[in-house]
C-alpha positions in Angstrom: -28.0 55.2 -83.1 -27.9 51.5 -81.4 -26.0 50.9 -78.2 -25.9 47.6 -76.8 -24.5 47.1 -73.7 -22.9 44.7 -72.1 -25.3 43.4 -68.7 -23.1 40.5 -68.2 -23.3 36.6 -69.6 -26.6 33.7 -70.7 -26.3 30.5 -69.9 -24.4 29.7 -73.4 -21.7 32.0 -72.3 -22.3 34.7 -74.9 -22.8 38.2 -74.0 -26.2 39.5 -72.5 -26.4 42.9 -74.4 -29.2 45.7 -73.0 -30.2 48.0 -76.4 -30.0 52.1 -74.6 -31.8 53.5 -77.1 -34.7 50.4 -77.0 -34.7 51.1 -73.2 -35.1 54.5 -73.1 -38.7 54.0 -75.2 -40.0 50.8 -73.4 -38.4 51.6 -69.6 -37.6 48.5 -66.7 -38.4 46.9 -64.3 -36.0 45.3 -61.7 -37.5 42.4 -58.9 -36.0 40.4 -56.6 -35.6 39.6 -52.7 -33.0 41.9 -50.2 -29.6 40.0 -51.6 -30.6 38.7 -54.7 -28.5 41.4 -56.4 -30.6 44.5 -57.6 -28.4 47.3 -56.4 -25.3 45.2 -58.0 -27.3 45.0 -61.3 -28.7 48.5 -61.4 -25.0 49.6 -60.5 -23.5 47.8 -63.5 -26.2 49.4 -65.8 -25.4 52.7 -64.9 -21.7 52.1 -64.9 -22.1 50.7 -68.5 -24.6 53.0 -70.2 -22.5 56.2 -68.2 -20.7 57.0 -71.4 -23.9 57.1 -73.3 -27.1 58.9 -71.5 -27.6 60.8 -69.0 -28.4 59.3 -65.6 -30.4 60.3 -62.1 -30.5 58.0 -59.5 -33.1 58.2 -56.6 -31.3 56.4 -53.9 -33.2 56.6 -50.2 -30.0 54.4 -48.4 -27.0 56.6 -50.2 -25.8 53.4 -52.1 -24.8 54.8 -55.4 -23.0 58.0 -54.5 -19.8 56.5 -55.0 -20.8 56.7 -58.6 -19.4 60.6 -57.8 -15.6 59.5 -57.9 -15.9 57.2 -60.7 -17.9 58.5 -63.1 -18.3 62.2 -62.2 -22.3 62.3 -60.8 -23.5 65.1 -58.6 -24.5 64.3 -55.2 -27.9 66.0 -54.7 -28.3 65.9 -50.5 -32.4 65.4 -50.5 -32.5 67.5 -47.5 -33.4 70.7 -48.9 -37.2 72.0 -49.6 -39.3 70.8 -52.1 -38.8 74.2 -54.0 -35.2 73.8 -53.9 -35.0 70.6 -55.1 -37.7 71.1 -58.2 -35.1 73.8 -59.1 -32.3 72.1 -59.3 -33.7 69.1 -61.1 -34.7 71.5 -63.4 -31.5 72.9 -63.7 -30.3 69.3 -64.0 -32.1 68.5 -67.3 -31.0 72.1 -68.7 -27.6 71.5 -68.1 -27.4 67.6 -68.9 -25.7 66.6 -65.6 -26.1 62.9 -64.0 -26.7 63.2 -60.6 -27.8 61.1 -57.3 -30.2 62.2 -55.1 -29.4 61.0 -51.7 -32.1 60.5 -49.2 -30.2 59.3 -46.3 -30.9 60.2 -43.1 -34.5 61.3 -44.0 -37.3 59.4 -43.2 -39.5 57.8 -44.9 -42.7 60.8 -45.7 -39.0 63.2 -46.3 -37.7 60.6 -48.6 -41.1 60.3 -50.6 -42.0 64.3 -50.5 -38.2 64.8 -51.7 -38.5 62.0 -54.1 -41.8 63.2 -55.8 -40.3 66.8 -55.6 -36.9 65.8 -57.4 -38.8 64.0 -59.9 -41.7 66.6 -60.7 -38.8 68.9 -62.0 -37.1 66.9 -64.0 -41.1 66.2 -65.2 -42.1 70.3 -65.6 -38.9 70.7 -67.2 -39.1 73.1 -70.9 -39.8 71.8 -74.0 -36.5 72.6 -75.1 -34.2 70.5 -72.4 -35.9 67.1 -73.3 -33.0 65.2 -73.7 -32.7 61.6 -73.0 -32.3 60.9 -69.6 -32.5 57.4 -67.2 -34.0 58.1 -64.5 -33.3 55.0 -62.2 -35.0 54.3 -58.8 -34.0 52.2 -56.2 -36.8 50.7 -53.7 -39.5 52.0 -56.0 -42.3 50.3 -53.7 -41.3 52.9 -51.1 -42.2 56.0 -53.4 -45.5 54.2 -55.6 -47.0 52.0 -52.9 -49.8 49.4 -53.8 -51.8 50.4 -50.5 -51.1 53.7 -48.1 -48.6 53.0 -44.9 -47.9 55.1 -42.0 -47.2 58.3 -43.8 -49.6 61.5 -44.4 -51.9 60.8 -47.6 -50.2 64.0 -49.2 -46.9 62.4 -49.5 -48.5 59.4 -50.9 -50.5 61.2 -53.6 -47.1 63.5 -54.2 -44.6 60.8 -54.8 -47.1 58.3 -55.9 -48.2 61.0 -58.8 -44.7 61.5 -59.9 -44.1 58.3 -60.2 -47.1 57.7 -61.9 -45.8 60.5 -64.2 -42.3 59.0 -64.7 -43.4 55.9 -66.1 -46.7 56.3 -67.9 -46.0 60.2 -69.4 -42.4 60.0 -69.2 -41.5 59.0 -72.6 -42.5 61.6 -74.7 -40.5 63.8 -72.2 -37.2 61.9 -72.3 -37.2 60.3 -69.6 -36.8 56.5 -69.1 -37.9 54.9 -66.2 -35.7 51.9 -64.3 -37.2 51.0 -61.3 -36.3 48.5 -58.9 -38.4 46.5 -56.3 -37.9 43.8 -53.6 -41.9 42.9 -53.4 -44.2 43.3 -56.6 -47.2 42.9 -54.5 -46.2 46.4 -52.6 -45.6 48.1 -55.6 -48.4 49.8 -57.2 -49.6 48.0 -60.6 -50.1 51.1 -62.8 -46.9 52.3 -62.2 -45.5 48.2 -62.4 -47.6 48.0 -65.5 -45.8 50.7 -67.6 -42.3 48.8 -67.8 -41.9 46.6 -70.9 -38.9 45.2 -70.2 -38.5 43.0 -67.2 -35.3 41.7 -65.1 -36.5 39.3 -62.3 -34.6 37.6 -59.5 -34.9 35.4 -56.4 -38.1 35.0 -55.0 -40.2 33.5 -52.8 -43.6 34.5 -51.7 -46.6 33.1 -53.8 -48.0 36.2 -54.8 -44.6 37.7 -56.2 -43.6 34.9 -58.2 -46.9 34.6 -59.5 -47.0 38.7 -60.5 -43.7 37.9 -62.4 -44.7 34.9 -64.0 -47.5 36.7 -65.0 -45.0 39.9 -66.5 -43.1 37.4 -68.3 -45.8 35.1 -69.8 -44.9 31.8 -68.1 -47.3 28.6 -66.8 -47.1 29.5 -62.4 -45.7 25.8 -62.3 -42.3 27.4 -63.5 -42.5 30.6 -61.3 -41.3 28.2 -58.9 -37.7 28.7 -60.5 -37.5 32.2 -59.1 -36.8 30.3 -55.7 -33.8 28.3 -56.7 -32.1 31.5 -58.8 -29.0 32.6 -57.3 -27.5 35.9 -56.3 -27.0 37.7 -59.3 -29.0 35.3 -61.8 -31.5 37.0 -62.9 -34.7 36.4 -66.0 -34.7 38.6 -68.6 -37.7 39.0 -71.2 -38.4 42.6 -73.4 -37.7 44.1 -76.8 -34.5 45.8 -74.9 -33.4 42.5 -73.9 -34.9 39.3 -75.1 -38.2 38.2 -76.9 -38.6 35.4 -74.8 -37.2 34.8 -70.7 -33.7 34.5 -70.8 -31.6 33.9 -67.6 -28.1 35.7 -67.3 -25.6 36.4 -64.6 -25.1 40.0 -63.4 -21.4 40.7 -64.7 -18.7 42.6 -62.7 -18.7 46.2 -61.1 -15.7 48.9 -61.4 -17.2 50.7 -58.1 -18.7 49.5 -54.9 -21.8 50.2 -51.9 -20.2 52.1 -49.1 -22.7 49.4 -47.4 -22.1 45.7 -48.4 -23.7 42.4 -47.2 -22.9 41.3 -43.6 -19.7 38.9 -43.3 -19.1 36.5 -40.3 -16.2 37.9 -38.1 -14.2 36.3 -35.4 -15.2 37.9 -31.4 -12.7 39.7 -30.1 -10.9 38.7 -27.1 -13.4 39.6 -24.1 -11.1 42.8 -21.8 -11.2 42.3 -18.2 -12.9 45.4 -17.2 -15.5 44.8 -19.8 -18.2 46.6 -17.2 -16.4 49.6 -16.7 -15.9 49.9 -20.4 -19.6 49.6 -21.1 -21.5 51.4 -18.0 -19.0 54.4 -18.0 -20.0 57.0 -20.2 -16.8 58.6 -22.4 -16.6 62.5 -22.0 -16.8 62.9 -25.4 -20.5 62.0 -25.1 -21.4 64.8 -23.4 -20.1 66.7 -26.0 -21.2 65.6 -29.2 -24.5 67.2 -30.5 -28.4 64.9 -29.7 -29.2 63.7 -33.1 -33.1 64.6 -33.0 -35.1 62.7 -36.0 -37.8 65.0 -37.7 -41.0 63.6 -37.5 -44.1 65.0 -39.3 -46.7 67.3 -37.2 -49.5 65.2 -35.8 -52.8 65.5 -37.4 -55.1 68.2 -35.6 -58.3 67.5 -33.9 -61.6 67.3 -36.2 -63.3 69.3 -33.5 -60.8 72.4 -34.0 -60.9 71.8 -37.7 -64.5 72.4 -37.5 -64.9 75.1 -35.0 -62.4 77.4 -37.5 -64.6 76.6 -40.3 -68.1 78.3 -38.4 -66.2 81.2 -36.8 -67.5 84.0 -38.9 -65.3 85.7 -41.1 -65.6 89.5 -42.7 -67.0 89.1 -45.9 -64.5 90.1 -48.9 -65.7 92.5 -51.6 -65.7 90.1 -54.3 -63.3 91.3 -57.2 -64.9 92.4 -60.7 -64.4 89.2 -62.8 -64.6 89.2 -66.8 -67.8 87.8 -68.2 -66.9 84.0 -69.2 -67.8 83.5 -72.7 -70.0 80.6 -72.9 -68.7 77.5 -75.2 -71.6 76.5 -77.7 -72.7 73.4 -77.5 -72.2 70.3 -80.0 -74.6 68.8 -81.9 -74.5 64.2 -81.8 -72.7 64.2 -84.8 -69.4 67.1 -83.6 -69.4 65.1 -80.3 -69.8 61.5 -81.8 -67.0 63.0 -84.3 -64.5 64.2 -81.6 -65.1 60.4 -79.7 -64.2 58.8 -82.0 -60.9 61.4 -82.8 -59.9 60.7 -79.5 -60.3 57.1 -79.3 -58.2 56.6 -82.6 -55.8 58.6 -81.1 -54.9 56.6 -78.0 -55.1 53.1 -79.7 -53.2 54.2 -82.5 -50.3 54.0 -80.1 -48.3 51.2 -81.1 -47.6 50.0 -77.1 -51.6 50.4 -76.5 -52.3 47.0 -76.6 -49.9 46.1 -73.5 -51.6 49.0 -71.2 -54.6 48.7 -68.8 -57.8 50.0 -70.0 -58.2 51.7 -66.6 -54.7 53.8 -67.7 -56.0 54.2 -71.5 -59.6 55.4 -70.2 -57.8 58.2 -68.2 -55.9 59.1 -70.9 -59.1 59.3 -72.7 -60.5 61.4 -70.2 -57.5 64.0 -70.3 -57.9 63.8 -73.9 -61.4 64.6 -74.1 -61.6 67.4 -71.8 -59.1 69.1 -73.6 -61.0 68.8 -76.8 -64.2 71.0 -74.9 -66.0 67.6 -73.9 -67.2 68.5 -70.5 -68.6 65.6 -68.7 -67.8 62.1 -68.6 -67.7 61.2 -72.3 -68.1 57.8 -72.0 -67.8 54.9 -68.7 -65.4 52.9 -68.6 -67.6 50.0 -69.4 -68.7 52.1 -72.7 -64.9 52.9 -73.3 -63.7 49.2 -73.2 -66.7 48.2 -75.3 -65.8 50.9 -78.0 -61.4 50.0 -77.6 -62.7 45.9 -78.6 -64.8 47.4 -81.2 -61.7 49.5 -82.4 -59.7 46.8 -82.3 -61.2 44.4 -84.0 -60.3 46.2 -87.4 -63.6 45.9 -88.4 -64.6 47.6 -91.8 -67.7 50.0 -91.9 -69.1 48.0 -94.8 -68.7 45.0 -92.3 -70.3 46.6 -89.5 -73.6 47.4 -90.9 -73.9 44.1 -91.4 -76.2 41.3 -90.1 -73.3 39.2 -88.7 -71.6 41.7 -87.1 -74.4 42.7 -85.0 -75.0 39.2 -84.3 -71.2 38.7 -82.9 -71.9 42.3 -80.9 -74.6 40.0 -79.1 -72.4 37.2 -79.0 -69.2 38.7 -77.4 -71.6 39.9 -74.1 -71.5 36.4 -73.1 -67.3 37.0 -72.5 -65.9 39.2 -69.6 -64.7 42.8 -71.0 -61.4 42.1 -71.5 -61.7 39.5 -73.6 -64.4 40.8 -75.9 -61.2 42.5 -78.3 -60.0 38.9 -78.9 -63.4 37.6 -79.7 -64.3 40.5 -82.1 -60.7 40.3 -83.9 -61.8 36.6 -84.7 -65.2 37.1 -85.5 -64.3 39.6 -88.2 -61.4 37.5 -89.5 -64.6 35.4 -89.8 -66.9 36.9 -91.6 -64.8 38.2 -94.0 -63.4 35.1 -94.5 -59.9 36.3 -93.3 -56.7 33.8 -92.5 -56.9 32.7 -89.0 -55.3 34.3 -86.6 -51.8 33.5 -85.3 -51.2 33.0 -81.7 -48.6 35.8 -81.5 -51.4 38.2 -83.0 -54.3 36.7 -80.7 -51.6 37.2 -77.7 -51.2 41.3 -79.0 -54.8 41.8 -78.9 -55.6 40.2 -75.4 -52.3 42.1 -74.1 -49.7 39.8 -73.4 -46.4 38.4 -75.2 -47.4 34.9 -74.6 -48.4 32.3 -77.4 -49.7 29.7 -74.6 -52.3 32.1 -72.8 -54.0 32.8 -76.9 -54.1 29.1 -77.1 -56.4 29.0 -73.7 -58.3 31.7 -74.9 -59.0 30.0 -77.7 -60.1 27.0 -75.6 -62.0 29.1 -73.4 -64.2 30.3 -76.4 -64.8 26.5 -77.3 -65.8 25.6 -74.3 -68.4 28.2 -74.1 -69.8 27.0 -77.2 -68.7 30.3 -79.3 -66.4 28.7 -81.8 -65.1 25.3 -82.8 -61.7 24.8 -83.6 -60.1 22.7 -86.6 -57.4 21.8 -89.0 -57.1 21.5 -92.3 -55.3 18.7 -94.3 -52.3 20.8 -94.4 -52.3 21.4 -90.5 -53.6 24.7 -90.5 -56.0 25.8 -87.8 -59.6 27.1 -88.9 -62.1 28.5 -86.4 -65.5 28.6 -87.1 -68.5 30.2 -85.8 -71.8 28.2 -85.6 -74.0 31.3 -84.8 -72.5 33.2 -87.6 -72.0 30.8 -89.9 -69.0 31.4 -90.9 -65.0 30.8 -90.5 -61.8 31.6 -91.0 -59.4 31.2 -94.0 -56.7 28.5 -93.0 -54.0 30.1 -91.4 -50.5 28.9 -89.4 -50.8 29.2 -85.3 -46.6 30.2 -85.3 -47.2 32.5 -87.7 -45.4 35.9 -87.0 -47.6 39.3 -86.1 -46.7 41.5 -88.6 -48.3 44.1 -85.7 -45.4 42.9 -83.7 -43.0 43.0 -86.5 -44.0 46.9 -87.2 -43.9 47.9 -83.8 -40.6 46.0 -83.2 -39.2 48.3 -86.6 -40.7 51.6 -84.8 
C-alpha cells in the first residue's frame, strides 16, 4: 500500500509528498544547523505518519514526549539499566507500540549507552516481530560520532555499533532509520552513507556545505544556497521524496516541544532590596535534595592492571572438551565457486551500487565466514577489482578474449573507484553495444548526478584512454584507440533501465 504524507509545500505551491512505504526501504538523513527547523521537520513527519506506521523516537532533550498526549506514544525514561532498556525495546516490537525514549538529564556517555542498549533491543527482536518501525534519532552525531571524544571507548563502540546496525542492516528487520544531525562532518560516514533520502537545511560551514552538495549531486558552487535557506526550508532528494533536488517548506505541526526558541522579553523593574533578594538564601533551599550528576568512573592506573595480571592464580582444572570435527579443506575450484557466489549475492542487491566499497567488503567478509571460508578470502583491493569486473556485465566469452585482457590492463591506469565505470564502457565498445547514457554511468559510479558522469568521461579522455565524439544525429560514441573498438551511437540523456527496475522494485 502506497501512502504519501504531506510534509509541506514546494516552491510552486503544490503539496510536498513523502512516500512512507518507500521511506521504510530507503531511510532518511536530515541535516541543518541549530535553529534551521530540524526538530520541527521531524515532528511534522512523526505526526503525519503516526496513523500508518509504528514509531520509535530517540530523544536526547525530551522534546518529543509531547507526542504522547496527542498520539498516544509511550514515554520511556532512559535512566534504567541496559538490560531493562533492551527488554522494553523487545516488548515494544512484540506489541507494536509507538514510544519516545527520553534521555533528558543523563550525561553524554549515559545517553550513548542507553540509546545503544535500546536500539540493540529493537534490532535483536525475534523474526516473528519484524514489523515495520520508523526509528527517528535526533542529534545523531552524538550517538554515531565520526571521531572519539570525551566518552569511554566501549560506550562509543556500543552506540556507534547500534547506529550502524540500524542504518546498514535494519531494513531486513523492518527498522527504517531517520537520523537528524546539526553537522554532517561530525556524523560517522558509514552511518550517513546508508541513507538514500535527504532533507538538507541551513548550514554555514564549508565542509558541511560540501558534504551536503555531494550527497545531493550538486556542484560546489551550488552549495552556497544552503547559507541562504530560511528556517523550515529544506532541499529534498531521494526515491521517497523527489528524483531531483526540490526546495520545500515544512508545514505546521499539531503538537509543540516543551522547549522553544528564546524570545525577547522586557526586563522587570528592579526591586529596591535587590541585594537582599540575591544574597539572602531562601529557607527552602536547605530542604531541597542536592542533585548529584553521575560521572563515568575514573580509569584504573595501568600499573594496577599489570600488577593484577602478573599475580599467580591457582591453576584451574580444564573441563573435558568434546573433540572438534576438523573442517574439510576446500579445493581451489570449490573455494573460487564459493567466493563468486558470495560476490554475486552482494552485487545482485539493487542498492549495492550506492554503497561504499568498504561497507560492501565488510558484508563480503561476514558472508564468507558463514560459508566456512576461513581467513581473509580477498584483500580490499582484490575485492574492488573483482567487483568492478562483475559490475561491467562482461560475459564469459568476451572475458576470454584478448580485447578484454587489454581492457583490464588499461583499467589499472585509473583509480579503484573508477575501474567499474571504465570496464563497463570498455565492454560496451568491445561488444559493439549502445553507448551507456549519463544516468547509467552515474549509477555505475554510485551517484545520481548526470553531471558527474560527464566529468568522468572528460577525465578518461584527458588520460588518453577514450575518444568521445557524436554522429550526425547528435548521439554519443565512445571509442577506445588501444582496443580498436567503439560503442554504437547512444543518447546521453536516455533513462537508465537499471534505475527504473530498482524504482519498480
